[in-house]
C-alpha positions as CSV (number, residue, x, y, z in Angstrom):
1,M,5.5,35.9,61.9
2,K,6.1,39.6,62.4
3,Q,5.9,42.1,59.5
4,L,9.0,43.7,58.1
5,R,8.5,46.7,59.1
6,K,9.5,45.9,62.7
7,M,13.0,46.5,61.6
8,N,12.6,49.8,62.4
9,L,13.4,49.7,66.2
10,K,11.5,52.6,68.4
11,F,14.6,55.5,67.9
12,M,15.1,54.5,64.6
13,I,10.6,55.2,64.0
14,N,11.2,58.5,66.0
15,R,14.3,59.0,63.5
16,N,12.8,58.4,60.4
17,K,9.3,60.4,60.9
18,L,12.1,63.4,60.1
19,V,13.4,61.4,57.0
20,Y,11.3,63.8,54.2
21,I,14.0,66.6,55.3
22,V,16.3,64.7,53.0
23,A,14.1,65.8,50.0
24,F,14.8,69.5,51.1
25,F,18.8,68.8,51.2
26,I,18.5,67.9,47.4
27,V,18.5,70.8,45.0
28,F,16.1,69.6,42.7
29,T,13.6,69.8,45.7
30,G,15.1,72.6,47.3
31,L,13.8,74.6,44.6
32,S,10.3,75.3,44.3
33,A,9.0,76.5,40.4
34,Q,8.3,80.1,42.4
35,E,10.5,82.9,43.7
36,M,12.5,81.6,46.9
37,D,14.1,83.9,49.3
38,S,18.1,83.8,49.6
39,I,19.6,82.2,52.9
40,P,22.2,84.0,54.7
41,D,25.4,82.2,54.9
42,T,28.6,83.7,56.8
43,Q,30.6,82.1,54.4
44,I,29.4,83.7,51.6
45,E,28.3,87.4,52.8
46,P,27.3,88.6,56.3
47,P,23.6,88.0,56.9
48,E,21.4,91.1,56.2
49,P,18.8,92.0,58.3
50,V,15.6,91.0,56.9
51,K,12.7,93.9,56.5
52,V,9.6,92.3,57.7
53,A,6.7,95.3,57.3
54,D,3.9,94.8,59.8
55,S,1.7,97.2,58.0
56,V,2.1,99.6,54.9
57,I,0.1,103.0,55.4
58,K,-0.8,104.7,52.9
59,K,-1.4,108.4,53.6
60,K,-4.6,109.9,52.2
61,P,-7.2,112.4,53.1
62,V,-9.3,109.4,54.4
63,T,-8.7,107.9,58.4
64,N,-8.3,103.9,57.0
65,F,-5.3,102.1,56.6
66,K,-4.6,98.7,55.1
67,K,-1.9,96.1,56.8
68,I,-0.2,93.6,54.3
69,K,2.2,91.3,55.8
70,L,4.8,90.9,53.1
71,D,6.8,88.0,55.1
72,G,7.7,87.0,58.6
73,I,10.5,85.2,60.4
74,S,9.7,82.0,62.2
75,A,13.1,81.3,63.9
76,V,16.5,82.3,63.6
77,V,19.3,80.1,64.2
78,G,22.8,81.5,65.1
79,D,23.8,83.7,61.9
80,Y,20.6,82.1,60.0
81,L,17.0,83.2,59.6
82,I,13.8,80.8,58.6
83,L,11.1,82.7,56.8
84,D,7.8,81.6,57.1
85,S,7.9,81.6,53.4
86,D,10.7,78.7,53.4
87,I,8.3,76.4,55.3
88,E,5.9,77.1,53.0
89,K,7.7,76.6,49.8
90,T,9.6,73.4,51.1
91,L,5.7,72.0,52.0
92,I,5.2,72.8,48.5
93,D,8.3,71.5,46.7
94,L,7.7,68.0,49.0
95,R,3.9,67.7,48.1
96,S,5.0,68.6,44.2
97,Q,7.7,65.4,44.7
98,G,4.8,63.2,46.0
99,A,6.1,62.9,49.6
100,A,3.7,61.3,51.8
101,M,2.3,64.4,53.7
102,D,0.4,62.7,56.4
103,D,2.8,62.9,59.3
104,I,4.6,66.1,58.4
105,T,3.7,69.3,59.9
106,Q,4.7,73.0,60.0
107,C,6.1,72.4,63.4
108,G,7.9,69.5,62.7
109,L,9.1,70.7,59.1
110,L,10.6,73.6,61.1
111,G,12.2,71.8,63.7
112,K,14.3,70.4,60.7
113,L,15.1,73.6,59.1
114,M,16.6,74.8,62.2
115,E,18.7,71.6,62.8
116,D,19.9,72.1,59.6
117,R,20.9,75.9,60.2
118,L,22.3,74.7,63.6
119,Y,24.7,72.4,61.7
120,A,25.8,74.6,59.0
121,H,26.2,77.7,62.1
122,Q,28.9,75.6,64.2
123,A,30.4,74.5,60.9
124,V,31.6,77.7,60.0
125,Q,32.1,78.2,64.0
126,D,34.4,75.3,63.6
127,S,36.0,76.5,60.7
128,I,34.7,73.6,58.3
129,L,35.6,75.2,55.1
130,I,33.6,74.3,52.0
131,S,35.6,75.7,48.9
132,D,33.7,77.6,46.1
133,D,35.0,75.7,43.6
134,E,33.5,72.6,44.8
135,V,30.1,74.3,45.4
136,N,30.3,75.7,42.1
137,A,31.1,72.3,40.6
138,T,28.3,70.4,42.7
139,S,26.0,73.6,41.1
140,D,27.2,73.1,37.3
141,R,26.2,69.3,37.8
142,Q,23.2,69.7,39.3
143,M,22.5,72.4,36.1
144,Q,23.6,70.0,33.4
145,Q,21.4,67.3,34.7
146,L,18.2,69.8,34.6
147,V,19.2,70.7,30.9
148,Q,19.4,67.0,30.0
149,Q,16.1,66.2,31.8
150,V,13.7,69.4,30.1
151,G,16.0,70.1,26.8
152,S,17.3,73.4,27.3
153,M,18.5,76.2,29.7
154,Q,15.5,78.1,28.9
155,K,13.0,75.9,29.8
156,V,15.0,75.3,33.4
157,L,15.0,79.1,34.0
158,Q,11.6,79.5,33.3
159,F,10.5,76.2,35.3
160,Y,12.2,77.8,38.0
161,N,11.2,81.2,37.5
162,K,14.9,82.6,36.9
163,E,15.4,85.6,35.0
164,S,18.9,84.9,34.3
165,V,21.6,81.8,34.5
166,E,23.6,83.6,36.9
167,A,20.6,84.3,39.0
168,F,19.7,80.5,38.9
169,R,23.2,79.8,39.6
170,E,23.3,82.2,42.8
171,E,20.5,80.6,44.1
172,L,22.1,77.1,43.6
173,F,25.3,78.0,45.1
174,T,23.6,79.3,48.2
175,I,21.3,75.8,48.9
176,N,24.5,73.9,48.3
177,K,26.8,75.9,50.5
178,L,24.4,75.4,53.3
179,R,23.5,72.2,52.7
180,M,27.4,70.7,52.2
181,L,28.1,73.0,55.5
182,S,25.5,70.7,57.3
183,E,26.4,67.4,56.1
184,K,30.0,68.2,56.6
185,M,29.2,69.2,60.6
186,Q,26.9,65.7,61.0
187,Q,29.8,63.7,58.9
188,K,32.3,65.1,61.9
189,I,30.1,64.5,64.7
190,V,29.6,60.5,63.8
191,S,33.0,60.0,61.9
192,E,34.7,58.3,64.9
193,I,31.7,56.7,66.2
194,E,32.3,52.7,66.4
195,V,30.8,50.0,67.7
196,T,32.6,46.9,69.6
197,P,31.2,43.7,69.5
198,E,30.1,44.1,73.3
199,E,28.2,47.2,72.1
200,V,26.2,45.1,69.8
201,R,25.6,42.4,71.7
202,Q,24.2,44.6,74.5
203,F,21.7,46.6,72.2
204,F,20.6,43.5,70.3
205,N,19.8,42.0,74.3
206,K,18.2,45.2,74.9
207,I,15.6,45.2,72.0
208,P,12.1,43.7,73.6
209,E,11.2,40.4,72.2
210,D,8.1,41.6,70.3
211,E,10.3,43.9,68.8
212,K,13.0,42.0,67.6
213,P,13.5,42.9,64.0
214,V,12.6,40.7,61.2
215,F,14.5,39.9,57.9
216,G,13.1,39.4,54.7
217,A,14.5,36.3,52.8
218,E,17.7,36.4,51.1
219,L,20.2,35.2,49.0
220,E,24.0,34.7,48.6
221,I,25.3,34.7,44.9
222,S,28.5,33.7,43.5
223,Q,29.5,34.0,39.6
224,I,32.2,33.3,37.4
225,V,32.9,35.8,34.4
226,K,34.7,35.6,31.4
227,I,35.3,38.7,29.4
228,P,35.4,38.4,25.4
229,E,39.2,39.0,24.7
230,I,39.9,42.1,22.3
231,P,42.6,41.3,19.3
232,E,45.8,43.7,19.4
233,E,44.7,44.6,16.1
234,E,41.6,45.7,17.0
235,K,42.9,47.6,19.8
236,Q,45.3,49.4,17.7
237,K,42.5,50.4,14.9
238,T,40.8,52.2,18.0
239,I,44.0,54.0,19.0
240,N,45.0,55.1,15.7
241,K,41.2,56.7,15.0
242,L,41.6,58.5,18.3
243,N,45.2,59.7,17.1
244,E,43.5,60.9,13.6
245,I,40.8,63.0,15.5
246,K,43.3,64.4,17.8
247,A,45.8,65.5,15.0
248,D,42.9,66.8,13.2
249,C,41.5,69.2,15.9
250,E,45.0,69.9,16.4
251,D,46.3,70.9,13.0
252,N,43.0,72.0,11.3
253,D,41.3,73.8,14.0
254,A,38.3,70.9,14.1
255,S,35.9,71.1,16.3
256,F,36.5,68.6,19.3
257,S,32.8,69.3,20.1
258,V,31.5,68.0,16.8
259,K,34.0,65.0,16.7
260,A,32.9,63.9,20.2
261,I,29.2,64.0,18.6
262,L,30.2,62.0,15.5
263,Y,32.8,59.3,16.9
264,S,32.0,59.2,21.1
265,Q,30.5,56.2,22.3
266,D,29.7,57.7,25.9
267,P,26.4,58.1,26.4
268,G,26.3,59.9,29.1
269,S,28.3,62.9,26.8
270,K,28.0,62.2,23.4
271,S,25.1,64.6,22.9
272,K,26.8,67.1,24.6
273,G,30.0,66.9,22.6
274,G,31.5,64.9,24.9
275,F,31.2,67.3,27.9
276,Y,32.0,67.1,31.5
277,S,32.5,69.2,34.4
278,M,34.6,67.7,37.0
279,T,37.1,68.1,40.3
280,R,38.8,65.2,42.0
281,E,35.8,63.9,43.9
282,T,33.9,63.2,40.6
283,P,32.9,59.3,40.5
284,F,35.2,58.8,37.4
285,V,37.8,56.0,37.3
286,K,41.3,56.8,38.6
287,E,42.9,56.6,35.3
288,F,40.5,59.4,33.7
289,K,40.8,61.6,36.3
290,D,44.6,60.9,36.1
291,V,44.8,61.7,32.9
292,A,42.5,64.6,32.9
293,F,44.4,66.6,35.8
294,S,47.7,66.1,34.4
295,L,46.7,68.1,31.3
296,R,46.9,72.2,30.8
297,Q,44.1,74.4,29.3
298,G,43.8,73.5,25.8
299,E,46.0,70.7,25.6
300,I,44.2,67.3,24.2
301,S,45.7,64.0,25.7
302,D,47.2,61.0,23.9
303,P,45.2,58.2,23.7
304,F,44.9,55.9,27.0
305,E,42.5,53.2,28.1
306,T,40.3,52.5,30.9
307,T,37.9,49.7,31.6
308,F,35.5,51.8,29.4
309,G,37.6,51.2,26.5
310,Y,39.9,54.0,24.9
311,H,39.6,57.8,25.2
312,I,41.2,61.2,24.1
313,I,40.5,63.9,26.8
314,Y,40.5,68.0,25.7
315,I,40.7,70.6,28.7
316,E,38.5,73.4,27.8
317,K,38.6,75.7,31.2
318,I,40.1,75.4,34.5
319,R,38.7,76.8,37.3
320,G,40.9,76.2,40.4
321,Q,40.5,72.2,41.2
322,E,37.4,72.2,38.7
323,L,37.8,71.2,35.1
324,D,35.4,72.0,32.6
325,L,36.5,69.1,29.6
326,R,35.4,67.1,26.5
327,H,36.2,63.2,26.0
328,I,35.7,60.8,23.5
329,L,35.5,57.5,24.0
330,I,35.8,54.7,21.4
331,Q,35.5,50.8,22.2
332,P,38.0,48.1,20.1
333,E,35.6,45.8,17.9
334,I,35.2,42.6,19.6
335,P,35.0,39.6,17.0
336,Q,32.2,37.3,17.3
337,S,35.2,34.4,17.7
338,S,36.2,36.1,21.1
339,I,32.5,36.3,22.1
340,E,32.0,32.5,21.3
341,K,35.5,31.5,22.9
342,A,34.4,33.2,26.2
343,K,31.5,31.3,26.2
344,V,32.9,27.8,25.3
345,E,35.3,28.4,28.0
346,L,32.6,29.0,30.4
347,D,30.8,26.0,29.6
348,S,34.4,24.1,30.0
349,I,34.5,25.6,33.5
350,R,30.8,24.9,34.5
351,K,31.3,21.2,33.5
352,Q,34.7,20.7,35.4
353,I,32.5,22.4,38.8
354,I,29.5,19.8,38.6
355,E,31.8,16.7,37.8
356,G,33.9,17.8,41.3
357,K,37.0,18.9,39.6
358,Y,36.6,22.0,41.6
359,T,34.4,23.6,43.8
360,F,32.5,27.1,42.6
361,A,34.9,29.3,44.7
362,E,38.2,27.2,43.4
363,A,37.2,28.0,39.8
364,A,36.3,31.4,40.6
365,K,39.7,31.8,41.9
366,N,41.5,30.2,38.9
367,F,39.6,31.2,36.0
368,S,37.3,34.5,36.7
369,D,37.8,37.9,34.9
370,E,36.1,39.5,37.2
371,K,38.8,41.3,39.7
372,E,36.1,42.4,42.2
373,T,35.0,38.8,42.9
374,K,37.4,36.2,42.3
375,N,39.6,36.6,45.1
376,D,36.0,36.1,47.6
377,G,35.7,32.9,45.4
378,G,33.1,34.8,43.0
379,L,30.9,36.0,46.1
380,L,28.8,39.0,45.1
381,R,28.6,42.0,47.5
382,N,25.4,43.7,47.9
383,P,26.1,47.7,46.6
384,I,24.0,49.1,49.4
385,N,26.1,48.0,52.4
386,F,28.8,45.8,51.2
387,D,27.3,42.5,52.7
388,S,27.2,39.1,50.9
389,R,23.3,38.7,51.6
390,F,20.7,40.2,49.0
391,E,17.0,40.7,50.0
392,L,14.8,39.3,47.6
393,T,12.3,42.2,47.7
394,K,15.5,44.7,47.5
395,M,17.5,42.7,44.3
396,D,18.3,44.0,41.3
397,P,15.1,42.7,39.1
398,S,17.9,41.4,36.3
399,L,20.0,39.4,38.7
400,Y,17.1,38.4,40.1
401,N,15.3,36.8,37.0
402,Q,18.9,35.0,36.5
403,V,18.9,33.2,39.5
404,R,15.3,33.2,40.6
405,N,14.9,29.5,39.4
406,L,18.3,28.3,40.6
407,K,18.5,25.2,43.5
408,D,20.9,25.5,46.2
409,N,24.3,25.0,44.5
410,E,22.9,24.3,41.0
411,V,25.4,26.2,38.7
412,S,23.5,28.1,35.6
413,Q,24.0,28.4,32.0
414,P,26.4,30.5,30.4
415,T,24.5,33.9,30.6
416,F,25.7,37.0,28.4
417,E,25.2,40.4,29.6
418,K,26.0,43.6,28.6
419,D,27.7,46.2,30.6
420,P,24.5,49.1,31.6
421,N,28.0,51.0,32.6
422,G,29.3,50.9,29.4
423,G,31.9,48.7,29.6
424,P,32.9,45.2,27.9
425,P,30.1,42.5,27.4
426,K,30.9,39.3,29.2
427,Y,29.8,35.9,30.1
428,K,28.7,34.7,33.4
429,I,27.5,31.5,35.4
430,L,26.1,31.9,39.0
431,M,25.5,29.6,42.0
432,V,22.9,30.3,45.0
433,S,25.5,29.3,47.6
434,N,23.2,30.0,50.4
435,R,19.3,30.6,50.9
436,Y,17.8,32.5,54.1
437,D,13.9,32.3,54.8
438,E,12.4,35.3,56.2
439,H,13.2,35.1,59.9
440,E,13.6,37.1,63.6
441,A,16.9,38.4,63.9
442,D,19.1,36.0,65.1
443,F,22.7,37.4,66.7
444,A,24.7,35.0,65.1
445,I,23.4,34.7,61.6
446,D,22.5,38.7,61.5
447,Y,25.3,40.0,63.2
448,I,26.5,42.3,60.4
449,K,22.8,43.8,60.2
450,I,22.4,44.1,63.7
451,Q,25.9,45.7,64.1
452,E,24.4,48.2,61.8
453,L,21.2,49.1,63.6
454,A,23.6,49.0,66.9
455,L,25.7,51.9,65.3
456,R,22.7,53.8,63.7
457,D,22.0,54.0,67.3
458,K,24.7,54.8,68.8
459,Q,25.2,57.9,65.9
460,F,21.7,59.0,66.7
461,K,22.4,59.6,70.5
462,A,25.5,61.4,69.9
463,I,23.9,63.5,67.3
464,K,20.9,64.1,69.7
465,E,23.2,65.2,72.7
466,W,25.2,66.9,70.2
467,L,22.1,69.2,69.1
468,N,21.4,69.5,73.2
469,D,24.6,71.2,73.7
470,H,24.7,73.3,70.9
471,I,20.9,74.9,71.0
472,E,21.9,75.6,74.4
473,D,24.8,77.5,73.4
474,T,23.6,79.2,70.2
475,Y,21.9,82.1,69.9
476,V,18.1,80.6,69.2
477,S,15.1,82.4,68.9
478,V,11.3,81.0,67.7
479,N,9.0,83.5,66.8
480,G,5.1,84.2,67.3
481,D,2.9,81.0,67.4
482,N,5.7,78.6,66.6
483,R,6.8,78.7,70.3
484,D,3.8,76.5,71.0
485,C,5.1,74.0,68.7
486,E,6.0,70.5,70.3
487,F,9.8,70.5,68.6
488,A,11.6,67.2,69.3
489,N,14.4,69.4,70.1
490,K,14.4,72.2,73.0
491,W,14.3,75.2,70.6
492,V,12.0,77.1,72.5
493,K,14.5,78.9,75.6
494,E,12.9,80.3,78.7
């Protein structure tokens, strides 16, 4: 049997050799503990000429002098400069992240940095704009995450060798602006690319027999969920408690932040006094965002419900399209009797499936409390590609443990599960509806996966063509020994 790595076709193998640059796009790898030079950005300020001192001559009575190289320009792409130090620092960052360095060369890394800047340069030319609010919101979220990881802002500044929060924020802004411009440009290039069934067929038929991808063992899994019912009196108790907190803050100037630390059940913000910084693009549930963006600065919302429980929100500051807010989440108490009732109901549903009164899919449509799966007969979707199959080697460990001993079409006993995202607990029964052993790609069975490979191939070719055209039309200069590099693209012009 061919090894699984054959899934990477020739065109993907070449591309994947450059995958390490993704690490550079993430700000935690884009910043090192050493001081970094600013990257000129035409949407921030006009690029300033970089002063390169080939020598520093100290005039003394003696005739000797010493040359000291401060920094050098590796390349220029449009309005952007890439310094020698940019390459060195990125290499240091990749090593500190534990990246495999065997296939990473200075020339290869320089080529990728030049690609990034070409995308950003052309984004500005095409009037693809990134608002300062959007960049600042991203930077603030990253700073909050860093503070959570190391304990304090002071430790963050020490780690990244920054003198002040403003200096750190300014550098984050510059890095994120370039990254976001580059990403938007790439999205624009491939946004309208699609593949037809005929193109998928032709793509598959052109793959040499000895290079056909091999897919690992996969399962299709269905589930039926029962969520314990919360009595109305428990919901009202929660609403009353939130109203008391709101009244105390509004009438007695009590600290909302302290109240959040004392009462909130949101593990992600409780220790920060309920604090979040968000924009409309922040991945919060719709109900939460709708309430947050309906409030004025200094206002506290009435209690409202989401899938996580009941909330109140306090708007601390509004900055354009960005909000600084604090919130308190309280979940109504679920009586043990409700939990037991959900289990009994699920036991009854399981028995009716086994007796043949319903198929599993019919029972899911009629009785499941999970909106996302019930209308699809309880069929779970892989969150990676939304396919119905889960590759065993890539499955979530908790899901794998729940189904690994199930035979085909066997219905599991009810399983109690807490929601890792903070939602209500639930009982569920599962069934393995299909099982696929490791196999060489089959056009009929694996059409969705082959379609995805065909789309990636077409996108890759479109980006390659775009790069060739815009390298030709853009001012590019590669300096010094870098001109001898064997780049994937034609950066060195005659």
